[in-house]
C-alpha positions in Angstrom: -91.0 2.6 -24.7 -93.7 4.9 -26.3 -96.4 5.9 -23.9 -100.1 5.1 -24.7 -101.1 8.7 -25.5 -98.3 9.1 -28.0 -99.3 5.8 -29.6 -102.8 7.0 -30.0 -101.6 10.2 -31.6 -99.4 8.2 -34.0 -102.5 6.4 -35.2 -104.4 9.6 -35.7 -101.4 11.2 -37.5 -101.0 8.2 -39.8 -104.7 8.2 -40.6 -105.1 11.9 -41.3 -101.8 13.4 -42.2 -99.8 10.5 -43.7 -96.1 10.2 -44.0 -93.6 11.8 -46.4 -93.4 9.3 -49.3 -89.8 10.3 -50.1 -88.6 8.8 -46.8 -87.6 5.2 -46.3 -89.8 3.0 -44.1 -87.3 3.3 -41.2 -87.2 7.1 -41.6 -91.0 7.3 -41.9 -91.4 5.5 -38.6 -88.8 7.8 -36.9 -90.6 10.8 -38.4 -94.0 9.5 -37.1 -92.6 8.9 -33.6 -90.9 12.3 -33.5 -94.0 14.2 -34.6 -96.3 12.3 -32.3 -94.0 12.9 -29.3 -93.8 16.6 -30.2 -97.6 16.8 -30.3 -97.9 14.8 -27.0 -95.4 17.2 -25.4 -97.4 20.2 -26.7 -100.6 18.7 -25.2 -98.8 18.3 -21.8 -97.6 21.9 -22.0 -101.0 23.2 -22.9 -102.6 21.2 -20.0 -100.2 22.8 -17.6 -100.9 26.3 -19.0 -104.6 26.0 -19.0 -104.7 24.4 -15.6 -102.7 27.2 -14.1 -104.9 29.7 -15.8 -108.3 28.3 -14.7 -107.1 27.9 -11.1 -105.8 31.5 -11.1 -109.1 32.8 -12.5 -111.0 30.9 -9.8 -108.9 32.4 -7.1 -109.3 35.9 -8.6 -113.1 35.5 -8.9 -113.7 33.8 -5.5 -110.9 34.9 -3.3 -109.9 31.4 -2.3 -108.9 28.1 -4.0 -111.6 25.8 -5.2 -112.7 22.9 -3.0 -111.0 19.6 -3.9 -113.8 18.0 -5.9 -114.4 21.3 -7.8 -110.7 21.6 -8.5 -110.6 18.1 -9.9 -113.6 18.9 -12.2 -112.0 22.1 -13.4 -108.7 20.4 -14.1 -110.3 17.5 -16.0 -112.3 19.9 -18.1 -109.3 22.0 -19.2 -107.2 18.9 -19.8 -109.8 17.6 -22.2 -110.0 21.1 -23.8 -106.2 21.2 -24.2 -106.1 17.8 -25.8 -108.9 18.7 -28.2 -107.3 22.0 -29.1 -103.9 20.6 -30.0 -105.3 17.6 -31.8 -107.6 19.7 -33.9 -104.9 22.2 -34.8 -102.1 19.7 -35.4 -104.0 16.8 -37.0 -106.8 18.6 -38.7 -105.0 21.9 -39.5 -104.9 21.2 -43.2 -108.5 20.5 -44.3 -109.2 18.9 -47.7 -111.0 21.1 -50.2 -114.3 19.4 -49.8 -114.3 20.2 -46.1 -113.4 23.8 -46.6 -116.8 24.4 -48.1 -118.3 24.3 -44.6 -118.1 27.5 -42.4 -115.9 27.2 -39.3 -119.0 26.8 -37.1 -120.7 24.2 -39.4 -118.9 21.0 -40.0 -120.1 18.2 -42.3 -121.7 15.3 -40.4 -118.8 13.1 -41.5 -116.2 15.6 -40.2 -118.0 15.9 -36.9 -118.2 12.2 -36.5 -114.5 11.8 -37.4 -113.6 14.4 -34.8 -115.7 12.6 -32.2 -113.9 9.3 -33.0 -110.5 11.1 -32.8 -111.3 12.6 -29.4 -112.4 9.2 -28.1 -109.3 7.5 -29.5 -107.0 10.1 -27.8 -108.7 9.6 -24.4 -108.9 5.8 -24.7 -105.8 5.3 -22.5 -107.1 7.6 -19.8 -108.6 5.6 -17.0 -110.5 8.6 -15.7 -112.2 9.3 -19.1 -115.6 8.2 -17.6 -115.7 11.5 -15.7 -116.3 13.2 -19.1 -118.4 10.7 -21.0 -118.1 12.8 -24.2 -114.6 11.2 -24.3 -116.0 7.7 -24.1 -117.5 5.3 -26.6 -121.2 4.5 -26.2 -121.6 1.7 -23.7 -123.1 -1.5 -25.0 -126.5 -2.8 -23.9 -125.2 -5.4 -21.6 -123.3 -2.7 -19.7 -126.4 -0.7 -19.4 -128.3 -3.6 -18.0 -125.6 -4.2 -15.4 -125.7 -0.5 -14.4 -129.5 -0.7 -14.0 -129.1 -3.8 -11.9 -126.6 -2.1 -9.6 -128.1 1.4 -9.4 -131.7 1.3 -10.6 -132.9 3.7 -7.9 -130.2 6.3 -8.5 -130.9 9.6 -10.4 -130.2 9.9 -14.1 -127.0 11.9 -13.6 -125.6 9.2 -11.4 -126.5 6.5 -13.9 -125.0 8.5 -16.7 -121.6 8.4 -15.1 -122.1 4.9 -13.7 -122.6 3.3 -17.1 -119.5 5.0 -18.5 -117.4 4.0 -15.4 -118.4 0.4 -15.9 -117.7 0.5 -19.6 -114.2 2.1 -19.0 -113.3 -0.6 -16.4 -114.4 -3.4 -18.8 -112.5 -1.9 -21.7 -109.4 -1.6 -19.5 -109.8 -5.1 -18.2 -110.1 -3.8 -14.7 -112.3 -5.2 -11.9 -115.8 -3.9 -11.4 -118.8 -4.8 -9.3 -121.3 -7.4 -10.8 -123.8 -7.3 -8.0 -124.8 -5.1 -5.0 -123.0 -7.7 -2.8 -119.7 -7.4 -4.7 -116.8 -6.0 -2.6 -116.3 -3.2 -5.0 -119.9 -2.0 -5.0 -119.5 0.4 -2.0 -116.4 2.1 -3.4 -117.8 2.5 -6.9 -121.0 4.0 -5.4 -119.0 6.4 -3.3 -116.9 7.4 -6.3 -120.0 8.1 -8.4 -121.6 10.0 -5.6 -118.5 12.2 -5.5 -118.6 12.8 -9.3 -122.3 13.8 -9.1 -121.5 16.2 -6.2 -118.6 17.6 -8.3 -120.9 18.2 -11.2 -123.5 19.9 -8.9 -120.9 22.2 -7.5 -119.2 23.2 -10.8 -121.8 22.5 -13.4 -119.2 20.4 -15.3 
């Protein structure tokens, strides 16, 4: 069975690279699965490499390992960077001529929007994507209203994570609090407080 991340990569590869037309449909599917699994494996290897590197650098600079929540923040950040790096190189490595007219640091609005969509698609199967809302779709207004109902007195940083946590749980068909009396309300509040503290400690 193909894991969800590989399935997401297959969709991106199909959209942006296409398949060798000389292959039969069966061989095209095998090629797509093989390439997507290769890219997924490269992402996993890059995550391990970058995680080890950032934790070594922290130890070198601070003389001790990072506190737990800061460690989680560092790892989440480099995992997202690893995914973006490999996807950008593997999927977007061959730019069409009309995109090559833009300097490396200046993408067309269409290309930037497409990269954003691709990043969101790759992270869509990650239940922890709310921790880095750049990897999430914009929450709909009804989700924002629920967030304000639950945590209207919380600071903006808390609410920023809260609305994306609710949206992720809804998208994943997972339980979430619907009122301040809901059994999940305390645990969600604690989880969000931890994420805010993590951001305050690491800046990420």
